[in-house]
Each structure stands twice: as structure tokens, then as C-alpha cells.
C-alpha positions as CSV (number, residue, x, y, z in Angstrom):
1,M,50.3,-26.4,168.8
2,H,52.7,-29.2,168.2
3,Q,52.6,-32.8,169.0
4,F,55.2,-33.4,171.4
5,K,54.9,-37.0,170.8
6,E,56.4,-36.5,167.5
7,L,59.1,-34.6,168.8
8,L,62.6,-36.2,168.7
9,I,63.7,-34.0,171.4
10,W,60.9,-35.3,173.7
11,K,61.5,-39.0,172.3
12,K,65.2,-38.6,173.2
13,S,64.4,-37.1,176.7
14,R,62.0,-39.5,177.7
15,L,64.8,-42.2,176.9
16,F,67.1,-40.2,178.9
17,C,64.9,-40.5,181.9
18,S,65.1,-44.1,181.8
19,E,68.4,-44.2,181.8
20,I,68.8,-42.4,184.6
21,Y,66.3,-44.1,186.7
22,S,68.2,-47.3,186.0
23,A,71.7,-45.3,186.7
24,T,70.3,-44.2,190.0
25,A,68.9,-47.6,190.9
26,N,72.3,-48.6,192.8
27,F,72.8,-45.4,194.7
28,P,73.0,-45.8,198.1
29,S,69.9,-46.2,200.1
30,E,70.5,-43.3,202.2
31,E,70.3,-40.9,199.0
32,K,66.7,-42.2,198.1
33,F,65.3,-38.8,199.2
34,G,68.7,-36.9,198.3
35,I,70.3,-37.2,194.9
36,T,68.4,-40.0,193.6
37,N,65.3,-38.2,193.9
38,Q,66.6,-34.9,192.6
39,L,68.1,-36.8,189.5
40,R,65.1,-38.5,188.7
41,R,63.0,-35.4,189.3
42,A,64.9,-33.0,187.4
43,S,65.3,-35.6,184.2
44,V,61.4,-36.3,184.2
45,S,61.1,-31.9,183.8
46,I,62.8,-32.2,180.4
47,P,60.3,-34.1,178.5
48,S,57.5,-32.9,180.8
49,N,58.3,-29.1,179.9
50,I,58.7,-30.0,176.2
51,A,55.1,-31.6,176.6
52,E,53.6,-29.0,178.4
53,G,54.9,-26.2,176.3
54,S,54.0,-28.1,173.1
55,S,50.1,-27.3,174.3
56,R,50.6,-23.8,174.5
57,N,49.2,-21.4,171.6
58,S,52.0,-19.4,170.9
59,N,55.5,-20.2,169.8
60,K,56.8,-17.7,172.5
61,D,55.2,-19.8,175.4
62,F,56.4,-22.7,174.0
63,A,59.9,-21.2,173.6
64,R,60.0,-20.3,177.3
65,F,58.8,-24.0,178.5
66,L,61.9,-25.5,176.1
67,E,64.0,-22.8,178.3
68,I,63.0,-24.5,181.4
69,A,63.3,-28.0,180.2
70,I,67.3,-26.7,179.1
71,G,67.4,-25.6,182.5
72,S,66.5,-28.9,183.8
73,A,69.1,-30.5,181.7
74,Y,71.7,-28.4,183.4
75,E,70.5,-29.2,186.9
76,V,70.7,-33.0,185.8
77,E,74.3,-32.4,184.3
78,T,75.7,-31.0,187.8
79,Q,74.0,-33.6,189.9
80,L,75.4,-36.1,187.7
81,L,79.1,-34.7,188.2
82,I,78.4,-34.5,191.8
83,S,77.2,-38.1,192.0
84,S,80.4,-38.9,190.0
85,D,82.4,-36.9,192.8
86,L,80.7,-38.8,195.6
87,G,81.7,-42.4,193.9
88,F,77.7,-43.3,193.5
89,I,78.5,-43.7,189.5
90,N,81.3,-44.6,187.5
91,E,82.9,-42.1,185.2
92,E,82.1,-44.2,181.8
93,S,78.4,-44.0,183.1
94,T,78.8,-40.4,183.7
95,N,80.1,-39.8,180.3
96,E,77.5,-41.6,178.5
97,L,74.7,-40.0,180.3
98,T,76.4,-36.3,179.7
99,T,76.9,-37.3,175.9
100,M,73.2,-37.9,175.5
101,L,72.0,-34.7,177.8
102,E,74.2,-32.5,175.6
103,E,73.0,-33.7,172.4
104,I,69.5,-33.0,173.9
105,I,70.2,-29.7,175.1
106,K,71.3,-28.9,171.4
107,M,68.7,-30.2,169.8
108,T,66.2,-28.3,172.2
109,S,68.2,-25.4,171.9
110,R,68.1,-25.2,167.9
111,F,64.4,-26.0,168.0
112,R,63.8,-23.6,170.3
113,A,65.8,-20.7,168.0
114,T,63.2,-21.8,165.0
115,L,60.4,-20.7,167.6
116,L,61.6,-17.1,168.3
């Protein structure tokens, strides 16, 4: 069993959630239950799945949860790009967030590979 609070991927993805919450704070109010909610939930799913997977008894199970976290990261990336297309977030913020996300995805993928 891994101590998720010590994992850099968990720390970075947790910080990323805060950035998503900040970025979506100024989205249109009519999107509160739309893309704002979707982005926030998907971003929270990343560190949540890392934490949940770390509690599993086998590396194979942990790797499965890391795969789910990566899927959530790609979901967030898609939603960020759509938000940018709709003019809810500027290009600079989109680039900063996607860069952070790409690093989390790469780190998580590398870590996952060590478990298999």
C-alpha cells in the first residue's frame, strides 16, 4: 500500500484542482451546472482516484485507478479546450492549465508503468 499524501502526482493534481476552481470562478453563471461543474468534478477525480488506488492491496489494482485518473485528466483537457472555444477562459490560462495537466499525465503514466 502506498501513502498517497507522499506521492508527487497526488500533490500536483490536488494543486491543479485549486487552479481549476479559480479558473472556473468567472465562468458564466448559467454554466454553474454545466461545464463549470463538469470541469471541477473531473479535476477532483484525478487526485481522488490516485488516493483511492493507493489503498488497494495490489499494484495491478492501483494501476487501474491510475488509468482512471489519466482518463479524467483527458476529460479535463477536452473541457478546457471547449471552454476556450466558447470564450469562457483565455488562451494564456488554457495553455498554463493544459501544461500543468500534461505534466500530471506524463508523471502518472510513468508511475503506472512501474506498477505493472
